[in-house]
C-alpha positions in Angstrom: -1.6 7.5 19.9 -1.4 4.6 17.7 2.4 4.2 17.1 1.6 4.1 13.4 1.3 8.0 13.3 4.1 9.8 13.9 4.1 13.7 14.2 7.1 16.0 13.6 9.7 15.9 16.3 10.3 19.8 15.8 9.5 22.4 13.7 12.8 23.1 12.0 16.1 21.0 11.1 15.3 17.0 10.8 11.9 16.9 12.3 11.3 13.2 10.7 13.9 10.3 11.5 12.4 7.3 10.4 14.5 4.0 10.9 13.6 0.5 10.6 14.6 0.3 14.2 12.5 2.9 15.2 9.4 1.6 13.0 10.3 -2.5 14.2 10.7 -3.6 10.7 13.2 -4.2 7.7 13.9 -2.0 4.8 12.1 1.1 4.7 13.6 4.9 6.2 12.4 7.9 6.0 13.7 11.3 6.9 12.4 14.8 6.7 15.1 18.0 6.9 13.3 21.6 6.9 15.5 24.1 6.6 16.1 28.1 6.2 18.6 29.2 3.6 21.8 28.6 4.6 21.5 26.0 6.7 22.8 22.6 5.8 22.2 18.7 5.9 24.8 16.0 5.7 24.4 12.3 6.0 26.4 9.1 5.3 24.6 6.5 3.7 26.1 3.4 5.3 24.5 0.1 3.9 21.2 1.9 2.2 20.5 4.1 -1.0 19.2 7.3 -0.6 16.3 9.3 -2.7 16.3 12.6 -2.0 12.8 14.6 -2.9 13.0 18.2 -2.8 9.1 18.8 -1.7 9.7 22.6 -1.4 11.8 24.8 -1.9 15.7 24.8 -3.3 19.2 23.2 -2.5 22.4 22.9 -3.3 23.1 19.0 -3.6 26.5 17.4 -3.4 27.1 13.7 -3.2 30.5 12.2 -2.2 32.0 12.9 -5.5 29.0 14.9 -7.5 28.5 18.5 -7.3 24.7 18.6 -8.8 24.4 22.3 -7.8 21.0 24.3 -7.5 18.2 22.4 -7.5 14.5 22.6 -7.0 11.9 25.0 -8.5 8.4 24.0 -6.7 7.9 26.7 -3.7 4.8 25.2 -2.6 4.1 21.3 -3.3 0.5 22.0 -4.6 2.0 23.6 -7.2 1.9 20.2 -9.0 5.4 20.4 -10.9 7.5 17.8 -10.9 9.8 17.0 -8.1 13.5 18.0 -8.1 15.3 14.6 -7.0 18.6 13.1 -6.7 19.9 9.0 -6.2 22.9 8.6 -3.9 24.1 5.1 -3.5 25.1 3.3 -0.6 28.5 3.6 0.3 28.7 7.2 0.0 27.2 10.7 1.3 25.4 13.7 0.7 25.1 17.3 1.7 22.4 19.4 1.1 22.5 23.7 1.5 19.3 25.5 1.7 19.0 28.3 -0.8 15.9 29.0 -0.1 13.5 27.6 2.8 13.0 24.0 1.7 11.6 20.7 2.6 14.0 17.7 2.0 12.6 14.1 2.1 15.4 11.2 2.3 14.0 8.2 1.3 16.2 5.2 2.2 16.3 1.5 2.0 19.0 -1.5 2.3 21.2 -1.8 -1.1 24.7 -2.6 -1.8 27.1 0.1 -2.9 27.7 0.1 -7.2 25.4 2.7 -8.4 26.3 5.9 -9.7 24.8 9.0 -8.1 22.3 10.8 -10.4 20.1 13.3 -10.7 16.3 11.4 -11.6 13.7 14.2 -11.3 12.0 16.1 -13.1 12.6 15.4 -16.0 11.3 10.9 -16.4 8.3 12.2 -14.0 5.0 13.0 -15.6 1.8 13.3 -13.8 -0.8 10.5 -14.3 -4.7 10.2 -13.2 -5.9 7.2 -11.7 -9.4 6.6 -10.4 -12.9 8.0 -11.0 -15.1 9.9 -9.7 -14.4 10.6 -6.3 -11.5 8.2 -6.6 -9.4 10.2 -8.7 -6.2 11.2 -8.1 -2.9 12.4 -9.8 0.4 10.8 -9.4 4.1 11.4 -9.8 6.1 7.9 -10.1 9.4 9.3 -9.2 10.8 5.8 -8.6 9.1 2.7 -9.3 9.5 -0.4 -11.1 9.9 0.5 -14.4 12.3 3.4 -13.8 16.0 1.2 -13.3 16.9 3.9 -11.0 17.4 2.0 -7.3 17.9 -1.3 -6.1 15.3 -1.2 -3.4 13.5 1.9 -3.4 9.5 2.6 -4.6 9.2 6.3 -4.5 6.0 8.2 -5.2 3.7 11.3 -5.1 -0.1 11.5 -5.2 -2.3 14.3 -5.2 -5.3 13.8 -3.7 -8.6 16.3 -4.4 -10.8 17.2 -1.9 -13.2 15.2 -1.1 -11.8 12.3 -3.1 -10.4 9.1 -1.6 -7.0 7.5 -2.4 -5.1 4.2 -2.2 -8.1 2.8 -3.0 -10.5 0.5 -2.9 -8.4 -0.9 -0.1 -5.4 -2.6 -0.6 -2.2 -4.6 0.8 1.1 -5.8 -0.2 2.4 -7.7 2.8 3.0 -11.4 1.5 6.4 -12.5 -0.2 4.5 -14.3 -2.9 5.5 -13.1 -6.2 3.8 -12.5 -8.7 0.4 -12.3 -6.9 1.9 -10.1 -4.2 5.2 -8.4 -2.8 6.4 -7.6 0.6 6.5 -3.8 1.0 7.2 -1.9 4.0 5.6 1.4 3.2 5.7 5.1 4.6 2.9 8.0 4.0 4.2 12.1 4.3 1.1 13.5 4.4 0.8 17.5 3.6 -2.9 20.1 3.6 -4.2 22.4 1.5 -5.2 24.4 3.4 -2.4 23.4 6.2 -4.4 23.4 9.3 -7.0 20.9 7.3 -6.8 17.1 7.9 -7.3 13.6 6.6 -7.8 10.8 7.4 -5.7 6.5 7.1 -7.0 3.5 8.0 -4.5 0.7 8.4 -6.5 -2.7 9.0 -5.8 -6.4 8.2 -8.3 -9.0 6.7 -8.3 -10.9 10.4 -8.5 -7.4 12.1 -5.3 -7.8 14.4 -4.7 -4.9 13.4 -7.1 -2.0 12.7 -6.3 1.8 13.6 -8.0 5.1 12.0 -5.6 7.9 12.0 -6.5 11.6 11.6 -3.6 13.2 9.9 -2.1 16.6 9.9 0.0 18.7 7.8 3.1 17.0 8.1 2.3 13.9 9.3 3.8 10.4 8.7 1.8 7.3 8.9 3.7 4.0 8.8 2.3 1.0 7.0 3.8 -2.5 8.3 0.9 -4.6 6.8 -2.7 -4.5 6.0 -4.6 -2.1 3.8 -4.2 1.4 3.9 -6.9 3.8 2.5 -6.8 7.5 2.9 -9.8 10.2 2.6 -9.3 14.2 2.1 -12.8 15.9 3.6 -13.9 18.8 1.3 -12.2 22.5 1.2 -8.9 20.6 2.1 -6.3 18.5 -0.9 -4.1 16.0 0.4 -0.5 15.4 -0.7 1.4 12.4 -0.1 4.9 10.8 -0.6 4.7 6.9 -0.6 8.1 5.1 0.0 8.2 1.5 -0.4 10.8 -1.3 0.3 11.0 -4.8 0.3 12.8 -8.0 -0.4 12.2 -7.4 -4.3 11.7 -4.1 -6.1 8.1 -5.0 -7.6 4.6 -3.5 -6.4 2.2 -6.2 -6.6 -0.8 -5.6 -4.4 -4.4 -7.2 -4.0 -7.6 -5.8 -3.4 -9.8 -6.3 -0.1 -12.2 -8.6 -0.9 -15.3 -7.1 0.4 -14.1 -3.9 -1.9 -12.5 -5.3 -5.0 -16.0 -5.2 -6.8 -15.0 -0.9 -7.2 -12.0 -1.9 -9.1 -13.8 -4.5 -11.0 -16.2 -2.0 -12.4 -14.4 1.0 -13.0 -11.7 -1.6 -15.1 -14.6 -2.4 -17.3 -16.4 0.9 -17.9 
């Protein structure tokens, strides 16, 4: 199995624990907890900032010095409600105690202490539609560059309808060449509705040195260290994914694959 496809390591507890060391890159970390009511997770942030995303369910969230109380109201991610999210700075810690069964994503990237722990969603997060036809998808921009809520992290949720494509036309952001492009590592946490479904993701470079096409199941994570990375949702199965990106500059600048950029140009003109 390709090293870019990461399966859950358990059914409960911390089911994903992706670090820069295990991903063989420099910036992005991604963890995921599946907790039953009453179970807790506690972590120090160390030299990383953290954005906690309540993917599903409810939990009480605390930082080192702030009690945020019970958060969350989306019991299924496919309800498409905006997510409850909390920012925790570097040099701190956080804890979460599930008050219902819950799925908690832990998005991390290097940062320096100094920001305040704060709730960053659902207020300020609105659903936007991108693309046309079978390239249509819906996006919650949790922490993109237009929101000054982090030093390094960029975090987004995407809902792709059955039969549609997403992260398409194929695009890449693997060069530190601002303003033309920014270097951003990326993780995709996938969910499928119904859960027994599957989707596809291809990660490939222009020169063909990397070219992996993966069938993703509900709960899988795909690593994108470089290259283009489109996704497809088969008929009958809706696809959700949570993106985490980070690099030396907190800006999202990408380039479409030259063979497929005509799709973007056509859609923009229509």
